[in-house]
C-alpha positions as CSV (number, residue, x, y, z in Angstrom):
1,M,93.7,115.1,114.6
2,T,92.0,117.5,116.8
3,N,94.6,118.5,120.1
4,L,97.5,117.3,118.7
5,N,100.4,119.7,118.1
6,Y,101.6,119.5,114.7
7,P,103.2,121.7,111.8
8,A,101.7,123.3,109.1
9,I,101.1,120.8,106.2
10,A,101.2,121.6,102.4
11,A,99.9,119.1,99.9
12,I,101.0,117.9,96.0
13,V,98.3,116.5,93.5
14,P,100.6,116.0,90.9
15,A,98.3,116.1,87.7
16,A,100.4,116.7,84.4
17,G,99.5,112.9,83.2
18,V,97.4,112.4,80.1
19,G,95.9,108.8,81.2
20,A,96.4,107.1,78.0
21,R,95.1,103.8,79.4
22,M,91.6,105.4,80.2
23,Q,91.1,105.7,76.6
24,A,89.4,108.5,76.8
25,D,88.8,112.1,75.0
26,R,90.6,113.7,78.0
27,P,93.2,112.8,81.1
28,K,91.5,110.6,83.1
29,Q,92.0,113.4,86.2
30,Y,89.1,115.3,84.3
31,L,86.9,112.6,83.7
32,V,83.4,113.3,85.6
33,L,82.6,111.0,88.4
34,H,79.1,112.2,90.1
35,G,79.0,115.5,88.8
36,K,82.7,116.2,89.5
37,T,85.9,115.4,87.6
38,I,87.9,113.3,89.4
39,L,90.6,115.6,90.2
40,E,88.3,117.7,92.1
41,H,87.2,114.5,94.1
42,S,90.7,113.9,94.8
43,V,92.0,117.9,95.9
44,A,88.7,117.8,98.2
45,R,89.4,114.6,100.3
46,L,92.6,116.7,101.0
47,Q,90.7,120.1,101.6
48,A,88.9,117.9,104.3
49,V,91.7,117.1,106.3
50,A,92.5,119.6,109.6
51,G,96.1,121.1,109.3
52,V,96.5,120.8,105.7
53,E,96.9,124.2,104.7
54,Q,97.9,124.7,101.0
55,I,97.2,122.4,98.3
56,W,99.7,122.5,94.9
57,L,98.6,121.1,91.6
58,A,101.2,120.2,89.2
59,L,99.3,120.7,85.7
60,A,100.7,120.4,81.9
61,A,101.7,123.7,81.0
62,D,98.9,123.7,78.0
63,D,96.7,121.7,79.8
64,P,93.2,122.7,78.9
65,Y,90.6,121.7,81.2
66,F,91.7,122.8,84.5
67,D,90.2,126.4,83.7
68,A,86.7,124.8,83.2
69,T,86.8,123.5,87.0
70,A,85.9,124.7,90.0
71,L,89.2,124.5,91.7
72,S,90.5,127.3,88.7
73,H,88.4,129.6,91.6
74,S,89.6,128.6,94.8
75,N,92.8,128.7,96.6
76,V,95.1,125.9,95.3
77,I,97.8,127.0,93.5
78,R,98.8,125.4,89.7
79,V,102.4,125.2,88.9
80,K,104.2,123.6,86.0
81,G,104.5,119.7,85.8
82,G,107.2,118.2,84.2
83,E,107.8,115.0,82.3
84,E,107.1,112.1,84.5
85,R,105.7,112.2,88.5
86,M,108.9,112.8,89.7
87,H,109.2,115.9,88.1
88,S,106.3,117.3,88.7
89,V,106.5,116.7,92.2
90,L,110.0,118.3,92.5
91,N,108.9,121.4,90.6
92,A,105.8,121.9,93.4
93,L,108.1,120.7,96.0
94,N,110.5,124.1,95.2
95,F,107.0,126.2,96.5
96,V,106.2,123.9,99.3
97,D,110.1,124.6,100.7
98,E,109.7,128.5,99.9
99,H,106.9,128.8,101.9
100,Q,108.7,127.1,104.9
101,Y,106.2,124.0,105.2
102,P,108.0,121.3,107.1
103,W,106.0,118.5,105.7
104,V,104.1,117.7,102.6
105,L,101.6,115.0,101.6
106,V,101.8,113.8,98.2
107,H,98.6,112.7,96.5
108,D,97.5,110.8,93.1
109,A,95.1,113.0,91.1
110,A,93.4,110.0,90.1
111,R,93.0,108.3,93.3
112,P,89.2,110.0,94.9
113,L,87.9,107.9,97.0
114,V,90.6,108.1,100.0
115,R,89.4,108.0,103.3
116,Q,89.9,111.4,105.7
117,S,90.5,109.0,108.8
118,D,93.6,107.5,106.5
119,I,95.3,110.3,106.1
120,E,94.7,111.5,109.2
121,Q,96.1,108.3,110.5
122,L,98.7,108.7,108.3
123,I,99.7,112.1,109.4
124,Q,99.8,111.4,113.1
125,R,101.8,108.4,113.0
126,C,104.6,110.1,110.6
127,L,104.3,113.0,113.2
128,A,105.0,110.5,116.3
129,S,107.6,108.9,114.7
130,G,109.7,111.8,113.4
131,E,109.8,109.6,109.9
132,G,107.7,109.9,106.4
133,G,105.2,107.4,105.4
134,I,102.8,106.0,102.8
135,L,99.3,104.6,102.7
136,A,98.9,101.0,101.9
137,C,97.1,97.9,102.4
138,R,98.4,94.1,102.4
139,V,98.6,92.0,99.4
140,R,95.9,89.3,99.5
141,D,96.0,87.4,96.9
142,T,98.2,84.8,95.6
143,M,100.9,86.1,93.9
144,K,102.8,85.0,90.5
145,R,105.8,86.6,88.2
146,G,106.0,85.7,84.8
147,E,105.1,86.9,81.3
148,L,102.4,84.9,79.5
149,I,103.6,81.8,81.9
150,V,104.0,81.6,85.6
151,A,107.9,81.6,86.5
152,E,107.1,81.2,90.2
153,T,104.9,81.8,92.8
154,V,106.2,84.6,95.3
155,S,105.0,84.8,98.8
156,R,102.5,87.6,99.8
157,E,104.0,87.8,103.4
158,H,105.4,91.2,103.6
159,L,104.0,92.4,100.6
160,W,102.1,95.7,100.8
161,H,100.3,97.5,97.9
162,A,101.5,101.4,98.0
163,L,98.7,104.1,98.1
164,T,98.8,107.5,98.6
165,P,99.4,110.0,99.9
166,Q,102.6,109.9,100.9
167,F,104.1,111.7,103.8
168,F,107.5,113.3,104.2
169,P,109.3,116.0,105.6
170,T,109.6,118.6,102.8
171,G,113.3,119.1,102.8
172,L,114.1,115.3,103.0
173,L,111.8,114.7,100.1
174,K,113.6,117.5,98.1
175,A,116.9,116.2,98.4
176,A,115.8,112.7,97.9
177,L,114.3,113.3,94.3
178,Q,117.0,115.9,93.1
179,D,119.8,113.1,94.1
180,A,117.9,110.3,92.4
181,I,117.2,112.3,89.3
182,S,120.8,113.5,89.0
183,A,122.0,109.8,89.4
184,G,119.4,108.6,86.3
185,V,117.2,106.4,89.3
186,H,114.3,105.5,88.0
187,I,111.3,107.2,90.5
188,T,108.0,105.7,91.0
189,D,106.9,107.4,93.8
190,E,108.0,109.2,96.6
191,A,108.8,106.4,99.2
192,S,111.2,104.9,96.6
193,A,113.1,107.9,96.7
194,M,113.4,108.1,100.1
195,E,114.1,104.7,100.4
196,W,116.7,104.9,97.8
197,A,118.2,107.7,100.0
198,G,118.4,105.2,102.7
199,H,115.4,107.0,105.0
200,S,113.0,104.8,106.8
201,V,109.4,104.6,105.6
202,L,106.7,103.6,107.4
203,L,103.9,101.6,105.9
204,V,100.3,102.8,107.4
205,E,97.6,100.7,106.9
206,G,94.8,101.7,104.9
207,H,91.4,101.2,103.2
208,S,91.8,98.8,99.5
209,D,88.8,101.2,98.0
210,N,91.6,103.8,97.9
211,I,91.6,102.8,94.0
212,K,93.4,104.7,91.2
213,I,91.4,105.2,88.6
214,T,93.9,103.8,85.5
215,Q,91.1,101.9,83.2
216,P,87.6,102.3,81.9
217,A,86.4,99.5,84.7
218,D,88.3,101.5,87.7
219,L,85.3,104.5,86.5
220,A,82.3,102.2,87.4
221,L,84.2,100.8,90.4
222,A,85.1,104.4,92.0
223,A,81.5,105.5,91.4
224,F,79.4,102.0,92.6
225,Y,82.2,102.9,96.1
226,L,80.8,106.3,96.2
227,E,77.3,105.5,95.7
228,Q,78.4,103.5,98.9
229,S,79.0,106.2,100.9
230,S,76.8,108.5,100.2
């Protein structure tokens, strides 16, 4: 990112979910990994990126865990999360837009392993093209569609796993989410809102170790990856 003329960037981390699949005594973002919560790891990856000036965390209104983290004493800003991810992101976008950040990164709270170089590549590619985009990795396995019994084999050609961060112009993303929510469209990530609104979304290839921690086995895998990189 050095010597690049780029605008001030904001980041949003939606972290209001409960993470029921982890079967833990607290939301997955507050499980400890190498001495820090998963949320702290994920936020630190964003803080390390040049150009990211402010980070908003969308947390549940009754979140009892955040104040015990080091993040509560940092310059991240806490905002109220919503019923679903899209509502949390939109709530935070209102603040990002108010502070006139033209571009925004949105990153999963449970992706503590994203590489700084991947985030920087995403930012560079999007700013150079003027289009928003996402980190993604190519599907490598044979894909099957079905429920208990295989209905068909799906070609993996042109298939990608969507990762985060996802990076978009603030105003366009805010409008896309508002319109999609009003229309009752099911939005699973920011890119799906932008696609629905008719905007192009760049695919920027990232590393497959940018895993999302959703199940107990993922926590052990994340710990392994962190050990290898330390």
